[in-house]
SESE-713758 format. One line per 2 residues: number of its first residue (from 1); for each residue y, x, z of C-alpha. Coordinates in steps of 0.2 Angstrom, whole numbers. Layout:
<atoms>
NUM	Y/X/Z | ...
</atoms>
This chain:
<atoms>
1	-55/25/-119 | -71/29/-111
3	-69/47/-114 | -52/46/-106
5	-58/37/-91 | -72/50/-88
7	-60/64/-90 | -48/57/-78
9	-62/54/-65 | -68/72/-67
11	-50/78/-64 | -48/67/-49
13	-62/76/-40 | -53/93/-39
15	-36/84/-36 | -44/75/-21
17	-51/91/-14 | -34/100/-16
19	-24/86/-8 | -36/84/7
21	-36/102/9 | -17/103/11
23	-18/88/22 | -31/96/33
25	-20/111/35 | -5/101/39
27	-14/91/52 | -21/106/60
29	-4/114/61 | 6/98/66
31	-6/90/79 | -16/105/86
33	-32/95/86 | -40/106/100
35	-26/104/112 | -26/85/108
37	-44/85/113 | -42/95/129
39	-27/83/134 | -38/68/131
41	-54/76/139 | -48/87/153
43	-66/88/160 | -74/92/144
45	-88/106/145 | -88/121/134
47	-103/114/125 | -93/98/121
49	-78/108/116 | -89/119/104
51	-97/104/97 | -80/95/94
53	-74/111/85 | -89/113/74
55	-89/95/68 | -71/95/64
57	-71/112/56 | -60/120/69
59	-71/135/73 | -65/146/59
61	-51/149/47 | -43/135/37
63	-54/137/21 | -70/138/30
65	-65/125/42 | -60/113/28
67	-77/115/19 | -86/113/36
69	-76/97/39 | -80/91/21
71	-98/93/23 | -99/83/38
73	-88/70/30 | -98/67/14
75	-114/67/24 | -106/54/36
77	-108/65/51 | -91/59/57
79	-85/65/74 | -80/52/87
81	-62/49/91 | -55/61/105
83	-49/46/115 | -63/35/121
85	-76/43/110 | -76/28/98
87	-85/28/81 | -72/30/68
89	-78/19/54 | -78/2/62
91	-60/4/67 | -55/11/51
93	-65/-2/41 | -56/-17/51
95	-39/-9/49 | -42/-6/30
97	-48/-24/28 | -33/-31/37
99	-21/-21/27 | -29/-25/10
101	-28/-43/15 | -10/-43/19
103	-5/-31/5 | -14/-40/-8
105	-6/-57/-3 | 11/-50/-2
107	10/-40/-18 | 3/-55/-28
109	17/-66/-22 | 30/-53/-24
111	25/-47/-41 | 23/-64/-48
113	39/-71/-42 | 48/-55/-46
115	42/-54/-64 | 47/-73/-66
117	64/-70/-59 | 67/-55/-69
119	62/-64/-85 | 73/-78/-80
121	88/-67/-78 | 85/-56/-94
123	85/-72/-105 | 104/-74/-103
125	111/-57/-98 | 128/-58/-91
127	127/-76/-86 | 129/-84/-69
129	111/-84/-66 | 109/-66/-71
131	123/-61/-59 | 115/-71/-45
133	98/-63/-47 | 105/-46/-48
135	115/-49/-32 | 100/-57/-23
137	89/-42/-28 | 102/-30/-22
139	103/-38/-5 | 84/-38/-4
141	83/-20/-8 | 97/-15/4
143	91/-24/20 | 77/-14/28
145	61/-23/32 | 63/-20/50
147	79/-30/50 | 71/-44/40
149	56/-44/52 | 66/-45/68
151	77/-59/61 | 62/-69/56
153	54/-67/73 | 70/-73/81
155	72/-88/69 | 54/-94/68
157	48/-90/86 | 63/-89/98
159	76/-101/91 | 63/-113/83
161	55/-114/100 | 71/-119/108
163	76/-131/95 | 59/-140/92
165	48/-135/108 | 36/-124/99
167	35/-109/87 | 33/-112/68
169	24/-96/64 | 15/-83/76
171	24/-66/77 | 9/-55/81
173	-9/-51/77 | -21/-59/65
175	-28/-72/77 | -22/-77/95
177	-29/-67/109 | -47/-72/113
179	-50/-81/97 | -68/-78/89
181	-74/-82/72 | -66/-85/55
183	-52/-97/53 | -43/-96/36
185	-29/-108/41 | -25/-99/57
187	-26/-82/49 | -14/-87/35
189	-2/-94/48 | -2/-77/57
191	0/-68/41 | 15/-79/35
193	29/-69/42 | 23/-51/38
195	19/-57/20 | 36/-64/17
197	44/-48/24 | 34/-37/12
199	36/-49/-2 | 55/-50/-1
201	56/-31/-5 | 43/-32/-19
203	52/-47/-27 | 69/-38/-26
205	62/-22/-34 | 51/-30/-48
207	64/-43/-53 | 76/-28/-57
209	62/-18/-66 | 57/-33/-76
211	75/-38/-81 | 79/-20/-86
213	63/-17/-96 | 64/-34/-105
215	82/-32/-110 | 77/-15/-118
217	62/-23/-127 | 72/-38/-133
219	85/-27/-142 | 72/-16/-150
221	69/-16/-169 | 52/-24/-169
223	58/-39/-160 | 72/-41/-173
225	59/-40/-187 | 48/-53/-178
227	63/-65/-178 | 66/-62/-196
229	49/-68/-200 | 52/-85/-193
231	41/-83/-177 | 46/-95/-163
233	56/-87/-149 | 43/-92/-136
235	30/-83/-145 | 41/-68/-148
237	45/-68/-129 | 28/-69/-122
239	17/-60/-136 | 29/-46/-140
241	43/-45/-127 | 34/-48/-110
243	19/-38/-115 | 28/-22/-120
245	41/-24/-105 | 26/-24/-93
247	21/-6/-98 | 34/3/-86
249	32/-10/-73 | 13/-7/-72
251	16/11/-68 | 27/6/-53
253	14/-7/-48 | 0/5/-48
255	10/17/-37 | 15/4/-25
257	-2/-4/-23 | -9/13/-19
259	4/16/-6 | 1/-1/2
261	-17/5/6 | -9/18/17
263	-2/5/28 | 13/-5/29
265	18/5/44 | 35/-3/49
267	30/-21/46 | 13/-19/54
269	21/-11/69 | 34/-24/72
271	21/-39/70 | 8/-29/80
273	-3/-32/65 | -19/-22/66
275	-19/-13/49 | -19/4/42
277	-1/7/48 | -5/3/66
279	-21/13/65 | -11/28/59
281	3/27/72 | -10/26/86
283	-20/40/79 | -5/51/76
285	3/48/93 | -13/55/102
287	-16/68/88 | -33/61/85
289	-39/72/71 | -56/63/68
291	-46/47/65 | -32/54/55
293	-43/64/41 | -53/49/35
295	-36/39/34 | -29/52/23
297	-44/53/12 | -43/34/9
299	-24/35/5 | -26/49/-7
301	-41/41/-16 | -33/24/-18
303	-17/32/-25 | -28/42/-38
305	-38/26/-42 | -23/15/-45
307	-15/28/-56 | -30/28/-67
309	-30/9/-68 | -12/10/-73
311	-16/22/-87 | -30/12/-94
313	-20/-4/-94 | -8/4/-106
315	-20/2/-120 | -22/-17/-117
317	-3/-20/-115 | 2/-9/-131
319	-11/-7/-145 | 0/8/-151
321	-6/18/-136 | -21/28/-139
323	-29/36/-123 | -42/47/-132
</atoms>
């Protein structure tokens, strides 16, 4: 397993370089970083423009420009944003922490409930509870998150205020405007609605994955052999059935967690939640190349990392799998 992990880590380096190179080209073509800088800084001198082009690798062709940008990136010589000349890392760090906090909570709640609901439905296929779970999951997948988000805002903010005189849950931000310091209860109260919106989609998806995977495992030959040996049904279910059913689910989970790092763009935008999604929309709207490239690197790196975690976890879930 150690050899496999090292080999994957080694291969991750050229993969990361290739993907970030393609992203670099796409952003140069799609946002025109130089024109974006000139629009935001119409009075910039020739010296400032030349410095901006040099630090962002815009002074030469795509290949040389990419390696020039990469050298500045790995040495932490990051250029400032074109709008407001702000340092990139503080804003990126705060956005990343907010998204990881929201995404981790929503994923944990969604995956745990989704797996339990999927198991609950798979134990009696074709029954009333199976049909109910499938119908609810289908509705959860079909309703877009922006519809759910707006409905929750109307229910728990607008109408709840009319009925009871105050809102049940805040509908924007991490804290109220002007708040200072850390307050866990207040933060969780602000995160409640966006967490539920994201968790609904996750529950719907993973309940269907778990149901389908567990049904395939329960009808397999080794499960029938375990029953013929007189092993209790509970032990068969959890030691053999669920453990093997989790293998395909882990693959999907790794991809989903990696994508969550990129930002829950729709949900964060509706709830004005200052995470990676809001960060990306703000940077892309102004064509802020110095803000966009580090965002892309983090998204690509997180996707590669969680795919590696998924591959390594296979060996723990199924001893028949040999990674070496």
